[in-house]
N, C-alpha and C positions, 0 to 999 in steps of 0.2 A: 582434470586429468586426460579426458579424451583428446582435447586440443594439443596437450604435451605428446601424447602417443602419436597422434596424427603428425606433428610437426618433426617428431623424432623418425617417423617412417619416412617422411619425404625427404628430410636431411640425409638419412641413410642411403636412401635411393639415388638422391644427388651426389653423394661421395662416390657411390659405385659408378655413375656416369663420368663424374671427375678424372676416375683411373684412366679412361679413354681419351680425354680431352687433348692432351699434348700429343699423343699419336695422331689424332685427326688435324689439330691446329698447331702445330709446332711453331712457338715463338716465345720469346722473352716473357710476354705478358702471361701467356698461359701457363708458362712453367712457375710462375710466382703462386698459383693455386692448385696446380695438377702434377702429380708425380712425372719426373722426367726419366726415371729409371726404376727399376725393380728393388730398390734399397728399403730396408725398413724405415730409414728416416723420412724418404720422399713420401712414402704411403702414410706418415702421420698427417699430412696435409688433408687426406680423406675424412680425417677426424676433426681437424680444427676449423677449416672453414665452412663446411656444412653446418657445424654446431654454432659457430658465430652467426650466420644467417638465421640459423633455426631460433636463437636465443633473442635476435633482433625483431623477429616476426612475434614470438611471444611476448616480448617487451611491451608491444602496445596495448595488451590486455591486461597489463599488471599495474595496480594502483602505487605499490612501493619499487620502483623502478631500481633504486639502490640495492634492495634486498634482493631482487630479481637478478641483476648484471652481477652482483657478487656471488650469488650461487653458482651461475655459469661461469664465472671466472675460475672459481674452485672446481668445478667439473670440467673446465677445460685443461686444467693441470692434472687432475685425477685421471682422466680418460686415457691419456698416451701412457702414463705410469701403470695402470690396469692392463693394458694392450701389452706393453713391453714385457713385463711379468709373466703374463700367460704365455706369450709368444716365445720368449727365452727359455721358461720353465719347460714348455712342451719340447723344444729343440734339445734341452739338456737330457731329456729322456729319449732323444732320437725320433721323437713324434714329428714328421714334417709332412705337411699335404697342403696342397692350393685349396681344396675344399674346406679344410680346417682353418685356413687363414681367412677365408671369405666368412665363415661362420663368426670366427674370434672378432673380425670388423663389426659383425651386426651386434654382437654382444657387447662390445666395448661401446658402441653408439648408445645402446639400450642402457648401458651401466651409467655413461655421462648424463644422459638426460634423466634418468632416475635419481642420480645423485642430485643434481641440479634442482629437480622438483622437491626432493626430501629436504635439502638445505633451506630452499625457499619456504616451505611451510613450516619448518621448525625455527626459522630466524637464526640459523647457525653460522651463516658466512659473512652476514652483514659487517662484522666488526674487523674483518680480514680482507674487505673488497680493496680498499686501497692497494695494500700489499700484493694481492692476488692479481690486480690489474696489471702492477708493473711487471710481475713475473709472465703474464699473458702477453704482453707487448714484447718482452724479451723472447719468449718463446716463438712468437709470430714473426720477429725479425730474425731470429735464427732459421726458421724454416725458409725464407727469403733467401738471407745470406748464403746458407750452405747449400742451396740448389745451384749456385753460380761458384762456390769456393768450399766444397766439402773437404774436411780433413780425411786423412787416410786411416780411418777407424772402421771397425767391423759394420756398425750401424749405418754407415754411409755408403758400404760397398753393395753392389748388386748381389741380389739372392738368385740362387739357381732355380729355375722352374721344375717342380716334379712331372 
């Protein structure tokens, strides 16, 4: 668990750094992994890519790699759902704050890594690994595609900064 915590912390900090990558190095390559604007959708990259890298780091230490990856595939799908429910739930009550958004990001990352850890220990996700992998590939492809061709929907629009 200590290694999971450390990797989750480093992944979260890496996601924080990714937030500024496109501003520092604007290019189509950095746009693939870093937010190009202040939309909620673009900020989901801060959850996705650091979690994938963190999962890969932790995979080297696991005997049952199928169970490990299956757990992270489910977590990669659950984490943005958790974040979006919390974000839009707070917004529905008129609660908006950049500080709260940052706290919510770190809570979401902790949720994702904790969910993956729990699923790995309890062997809960192994049977759904293939299906979850297909959904994760679709989700990752959408993160990339909608960077360059975002639909005109609220989740893809830039949020105003408080």
